[in-house]
Phi, psi and omega in degrees: 000143176244151174262140180226156171251118178261126177263121180255141167262127174245111183247119176268107188266357176277350181274152175234107358285168179305145174258129181234132179234145176245126186240128173271132180232127178280131181223146175245140179203164180297321178194177182302316181297319178296319179295316181295322177298314180301311180298320180295327182269336191227028184297331180291345178280352180262145186230064176297339179297340178294343183262007180246166180301147180270159174082023182263002177098201183288152186213166174230139176239145172206149178271130188244342182204150174232134180235160169276179184292343175275355181093002179287130181289128181252330182208142176221141178291111186291347179263358184268140176271110188271013181301310181296319181300311182296326178294326183276347179278000000 
């Protein structure tokens, strides 16, 4: 088993302006492909919103990046605009 860091975007869209949080979640899987399959099939089972402030209204979550334990990027959502993420890093 390998350990991975999944970066989630939690976007509260009822806020003006929208509030966006990025949450790192530790996951173990046989390999990167297995992890991506699991996330694709079971993303609703993950709750990164629990790591954000409560009471901000409705939200959307999606996994946008996967890193190894050293922080090296292994996968990135090619359709995602990483401008806000990069500003917060």
